[in-house]
N, C-alpha and C positions, 0 to 999 in steps of 0.2 A: 176790962181794958188792960188791967195790970197783967193779966194773963197773956193777952195778945202781945202786949209790949215785950214781955219776957220772952215770948216765943220768937218775936222779931229780932230781939237782941241776940237771942241764942243763935238764930240763923246767921246774923252778921258776924258773930264771933267764929262760927264755923267757917264762913267764907274766908275770913282772915286767916284762920288756921290752915285752910286749904291753900291759899296763895303763898303763905310762908313755906309751906312744904315744897313748892315749886321754886321759889326764889332762891332759897339757900343752895340747893344743888346747882342752880344756874350760876350764881355768883362764884361758887367753888370752881365750876367748870371754866368760866370766863377767866378767872384769876390764874388757873393752871395754864389755859391757853396763852394768855399774855405772857406768863412767866416763860413758857416754852419758846415763844416767839422771840422774846428778848434773849434768851439763852442761845437760840439758833442764830440770831443776828450777830450776837457777840462772837459765837464760834466761827461764823462765816468771815467776819472781819478779821478774827485772829488767824484763821487759816490762810485767807487771801492776802493778808498784809505783806508777807515776804514776797509773793508774786508781784504785787503792786509795786513794791519797792524795787524789785529787780527790773520790772518793766520801765519804771521811771529812770532807774540808773542806766539801762540800755539806751533809752532815748537820749539821755544826757550825754552818754558816751558817743553815740552816733553824731549828735550835734557838735560835740567837741572835735570829732574826727573830721566832720565837714569843714569846720572852721580851720582846723590845722591844714587840711588839703588846700583850702583857698590861700592860706598864708605861705604855703610852700610850693605854690604852683610854679612849675618849671624847674624846681630843684630836684625832682625825681625821688624825693624821700618823704616819709611821714614820721612824726614823732610819736612813739608809743607812750602810754600812760607812765611807764617807768623811766621815760627820758631817752630811751635808746632810739636810734634811727633805723628805719626799715625801708627797703625799696618799695616804691609805690606799686610797681608791677614786677614780680619776680620773672626773670628770663626763663623761657621754656628750655627744658633740657635739650642739648644738641642731639641731633639724630646720629652723630658720630661719637656720642659719649663713651661708648664701650671701647672704640679705637683709641680715643684720646687718653683713656685711663690705663692703657696697656703699653708702657714705654717700649718693651721688647718687640711687641708687634709693630709699633711705628718705625722703629729702627730697621727692622727686618724688611719692611715694605716701602722704605723710602718716603715716609710720611712726615711732613713738616707742618708747622702751624704759624698763624699770624693773625693779627687783629686788624680789621678793615678801618680805613680812615673814615668812611662813610658806612654806618650800620646798614646791613642788608645788601651791600654792594662790594664788589672787588674791582679794583683798577689794576689791569695788567699792562705792562709796557714792554716793548721789544725793540731792540736795535740789531745792527748787522755785525760785521767783522771788526775785531780789535787785534792789536799786536803790541806786545811789550818787550820785543827783542831789541837789546842795546845795539846790536849790529846794523840796525836800520834807521833811516832818517826820522821815523815817526817819534823816536824817543829823545830826539835832540833837545826839545824844550823842557823835558822833565828829568833828564838824566842827572844823577847826582843825589837828589833827595826824593825822587819819585813822587813829586807833587803833581798829581794828575790834573789839577785845576789850571795848570798852565798849558795843558794840551786840549782837554775837554773843558770848555769855558764854564764858569760857575752857573750861568743861567741854564745851561744844558744839564748840569749835574743836579741842579734843584729840581728840574723836571723829572729826572730819573729817580731821585730820592722820594719824590712825592707819590710814586706808584706803590701800591701794596706789594706787588711782585714785579721785579724788573729782571728781564732775561736778555742775553746777547750771546754771540758766537765767539768762543775762546779759541782763536785759530793758531795755537801754538802749544808747546809743552812748557811746563815749569820744572826746570831741572838743571843741575850742573853736571849731569852724567850723560853718557851716550855719544854716539858719532852720527853725523848727518847721513841721511839716506844717499847711498851712492847713485850718482847720475841725475839727481833731482836738482832742478835749477834754483829753486827757493826752498830753503829749510828754516824753520823758526823754532827758537827756544829762548826762554826768558829766565832770569834769576828768580828763584822761589820768592824772594822778598817782594817782588813787584805785585804779588797777589793783593797787597794792601791797596792797590789802585782800584781794584774791584770793589772793595769795602767802601772806599772813599766816594766812589760814584753811586753807591746805593744798589749795587747789583746783588740780586738774591739767588740767581740760578744761572748756570752757563751750559751751553751745548758744547760737547766735545766731538760731536759727529761731523767731522770735516776731514779734509785731505791734508792737514798739517799737524794734527795732534800726535801723529806717530813718527814725525820727521827724525827724531833722534832715538828711535827704537823703543823696545818694550820697557826698558828700565826708566827712560825718561817719561814714558806714559804713566807708569805706576807712581813715579814721583809726583806727577801731576795730580793723580788721585789724592795722594797723601797731603800735598800742599793745599789743595782746595778744601779738603775735609778739615785740616788744621785751621784754616781760616773761617770755617763754619759756612762754606759756600757749596750747596749741592751741585752736582753735575749730572748730565743725562746724555746718552748717546755713545758712551764708551764704558769699558769695565774690565775687571781682571779676568772675566770669562764672558761667554755670550749671554748667560742668564743675567748678569749684572749690567751688561751693555745695553740690553734690550728693555731693562726694567724701567718703567715710568718713574718720575718723581711726582709725588702728590703734595699739594698744599691744602690744608684745611684752614680757611680764613672765614671767621665768623661761623656760619653754618653751611658754607659752600665748599665743596671739595673739587679741586682742579687737578687734572692729570696733565703732565707734560711728557711728550714722547719726542724723541729726536733720532734722526737717521740720516745717512749720507748716500747719495748716488754716485759720488765722485770718489775714486777714479772709476771709469767704466771699462774695467779690464778684468779678465779672469784671475790674474795675479797682480793685484794692485800694490803699489809701494805702501800705501796705508792699509795695514793689515786689519782684517776683520777678526773680532774676538771669536774664539772657539770654545769648546767645552773645557779646554785646559790651558788656554793662553789669552793674554790681554790683547785688546784691540778695540776698534770702533764697531758701531752697529751700522751695517751696510744695508741699502734698500734698492740696489740696482735690480735685484730680484725682490720684489716687494712683498712676497707672501708672508714672511715672518713679521714684517712691519705692520701689515694689515691685521694680523692675528693679535699683535700687541695693542693696537688701537682698539680693537673689539673688546679685549680684556679690560683695558683702561676705562672704556665707556661703561662697562658693567659695574665698575667700582668707583665711579665719580659722577659729579654733576655736569662737568664740563671738560672737554678734551682739547688740548692744544697740540698740534703736530708742527714741530719746527724742523724743516727739511733743508738739507744742503744739496742743491741741484742747479740745473741750468748751465748756460755757456758763458764763460768768462767774457766780460766787456761787451755783452750783447743785450740790448733791451728787449729784443724779440724772444718770445718763449720758444723752447725747443719741444720736440715731440714727446720726450720722456716726461717733461713737467705736465704737459696737456693730457698725457695718458694717466699719470699717477694721481693728479689732483682729485678727479672724480672718485677714484678708488679710496682715497683717504677719507673723503666725505661719506661715502657709502659705508665704510667700515665704522664710522662713528666720530670722526673729527668735527669739532664745533668751530674751529678756527685754524687756519693754515698760515704759517709764517715761513718764508723762504729766504735763503741767502746763498752766497757763493759767487755770483757773476761779478761782484765788485762794482756794480752799478744798479740804479733803481730799475725795476721792472714793474709791469702793470699791477693794478689792484683789480681783481675780478671777483665774481660770485659764482659758486658752483653748488647747485642744489640748495640754494639759500644760505650757503656758508661763505663768508668773505675769505679770499685768498690774496695775500700780497706775495708775488712770486719771487721778489728779491728786495731786501732793504738796502742792499749795497754795502760799501765800506762805511763804517761808523767812525773809527779812528784807527787807521790801518797803514797809510803811507802818505807821501808828500804831495800826491796829486790833488788837483782841485776837482772835487766830485760832489754832486748833489747827494744828500742822504736824508735820513729822517728817523723819527721815532713813531712807532705805531702804539697808540694808547686805546685800550679796549676796556670798557666798563661792563661788567656782567652782574646779573643778580640770579636768583634761583630759577627765573624763567629763560635765561639766556642772555644774549647780547643786548645791552641797553644803548650803547653808543660806541662808534668806531671813529677814531680820529687819526689822520696822518699829520705829523708835526714836522714841517720842513727844517732841515739843518744843512750845513755845508762843511765839508772837510776840505781845508785849504791851508797850505803853509804848515802842515803838521798840527793844525788846530781844528777843532770842531766847534762850530758856533750855531746858535739858534737864529733862524732867519726871521726878519720882520718886514712888514710893508711891501715894497715893490719886489724885493727878492723873494719874500715868502710867496707872493702871488705868482711869481715866475715859475717856481717849482710846482705849486698847486696846478697851475695851467698846464705844465708839462705832464703831470700825472693824469689830468683829465684827458689829455690828448692821446695818451697811450693806453688808457683803460677803457674797457667797454662794460656795459650793463650796470654801471654805478654812477652816482653823482657825488661831486665833492664841492662843498660850499666854501666861502671865503675864509673860514676858520679851520678848514681841513676836515670837517666832519663828513663822513662817507655814509651814503644811504643807497639802498638798492631795492 
């Protein structure tokens, strides 16, 4: 038995030895695996910790920016972490950035700038004939101190000043030189100091394409150029030579570029008293033969977003349109004019529409003589797509004053304009649709 027992015990010890031979490597392997796992986990955490921290920081930053945005809603700014302010949305670069950055180019090409009162839109305003000659009755109320607000009433001036660009017809020369044109019934010349009246009214641009800018000859005309330039008021429709006379004036307002072209059909003679500019002499830009005017409009249309043609035409003191106006209006539109403004007849003429383009054939006198005459201001709002609104604002020239009409008198003038105009509608506020 002892022998058997000893054999059995021997087998048991052998089995134990065999199990231990497997267990030890197993535990060694398991321990190593655990150690590797722990080290791997630690390494992962060590490696990923900065990323996690950055992610959390970014989330916190975005949360803070969101909160700041809510707090500054409507202010247009955001506060950066360093406390500085930044525009919420940076304005896109102007498509005219290159032009705006080149002062010499802008001066050479008659380019001026302005800021719109309403972002994305430009308000253009137009009036008719003015006169600052001390020899005529119109200056009676302002003579002495040139306070234009006693002639053009403050409510009218306020309307003019509210436009982004205000334009009218400067029907005289600014000069103390020259002699009146021989044989001409009416000749007009004003003291250079009276140019301040334009500034006081808010005028941004004048037309010199008329039959009185040359009344006192070439010297008085060039004095006019110098006076207007000295006052910072651009002019169009006349120049020291034909290239300057026909050159448009451009305004870049916001991101909209507007071209202004002006010319005169008057006088309708081969040798007019009002001399046309030539290659070597000063004068006005004439369009009795309109080929050069149409070429100018085409060039302006290629270099701008919107073209205004301001034309001196028609028959004096006649509301009816003459054949030359009816012939030239479609030609102007075909060439690229987006808006046509007329003057010269000294009275209101119809508002029409030609090829989808509004034409007021005459704005009449604005502040020109002592007669009682209906007149008005045309206000046109444009954006990058074209005309947004067109409004005729009734006024009255009477007793050497120009006033803004209201109520029954306003309706009287609007009713008159409805009666003489075709193809358009005018509402009670003077807004024109077609």
